[in-house]
C-alpha positions in Angstrom: 114.6 203.7 -8.2 113.2 203.1 -12.0 111.6 200.0 -13.0 114.6 199.1 -15.3 116.9 199.5 -12.1 114.7 197.2 -9.8 114.6 194.8 -12.6 118.4 194.6 -13.0 118.4 194.3 -8.9 116.1 191.3 -9.0 117.8 189.4 -11.9 121.2 189.9 -10.3 120.2 188.7 -7.1 118.8 185.6 -8.7 122.4 185.4 -10.9 124.2 185.8 -7.4 121.9 183.1 -5.8 122.8 180.9 -9.0 126.4 181.2 -9.4 127.6 183.0 -6.4 128.7 186.1 -8.3 127.0 189.4 -7.3 126.5 192.8 -9.2 129.8 194.0 -8.0 131.7 191.0 -9.1 130.1 191.1 -12.5 130.9 194.6 -12.9 134.5 194.3 -11.9 137.1 194.0 -14.8 137.3 190.3 -14.3 137.8 187.9 -17.3 137.8 184.6 -15.4 135.4 182.2 -16.8 132.9 181.9 -13.9 132.5 185.3 -13.8 132.2 185.9 -17.5 129.4 183.2 -17.3 127.6 185.1 -14.8 128.0 188.5 -16.7 126.7 186.8 -19.8 123.5 185.2 -18.0 122.9 188.7 -16.6 122.9 190.6 -19.7 121.0 188.0 -21.5 118.1 187.9 -18.8 117.8 191.7 -18.7 118.0 192.0 -22.5 115.0 189.4 -22.8 113.1 192.0 -20.6 113.5 194.8 -23.3 116.6 196.7 -22.0 118.9 198.0 -24.8 122.5 197.1 -24.8 123.3 201.0 -23.7 121.1 200.6 -20.8 122.5 197.2 -19.7 126.1 198.4 -20.4 125.5 201.5 -18.1 124.2 199.4 -15.5 127.3 197.1 -15.4 129.9 199.5 -16.5 130.5 198.3 -20.0 130.3 199.6 -23.6 127.5 198.5 -25.8 129.6 196.6 -28.1 130.6 194.4 -25.2 127.1 193.8 -24.3 126.1 192.8 -27.7 129.1 190.3 -27.4 127.8 188.8 -24.2 124.1 188.6 -25.1 125.4 187.0 -28.6 127.7 184.3 -26.5 124.6 183.1 -24.6 123.5 180.7 -26.9 126.7 179.2 -27.7 127.6 178.8 -24.2 124.2 177.0 -23.4 124.6 174.6 -26.4 128.2 173.7 -25.3 128.8 174.0 -21.6 126.7 171.9 -19.3 128.0 174.1 -16.5 126.8 177.4 -18.2 123.5 175.6 -18.9 122.7 174.4 -15.3 123.5 178.0 -14.3 121.5 179.6 -16.8 118.3 177.3 -15.9 118.9 177.8 -12.4 118.8 181.6 -12.9 115.3 181.0 -15.2 113.9 178.9 -12.3 114.5 181.3 -9.5 113.0 184.2 -11.5 110.0 182.3 -12.3 109.5 181.7 -8.8 109.3 185.2 -7.9 
């Protein structure tokens, strides 16, 4: 397992703990808002740690354009959705504990 793979596993575990959606749910072709929110948080947290959109896309079975869109949506969701903000903060707290 590469460093990136282990980091993705660590972040996806935090996202699952905070949102209830694991890596397989996030990889699925599901456009329900709760799953999309979990996907946005996962992509953003991985990107913050230096992974490229291509690498993230390979990990969650999406193209790099979709990953760029998800990463760019993070701030808008954070600013406008209290539910999203609460999940994002919970993920950050879980990751900071580890």
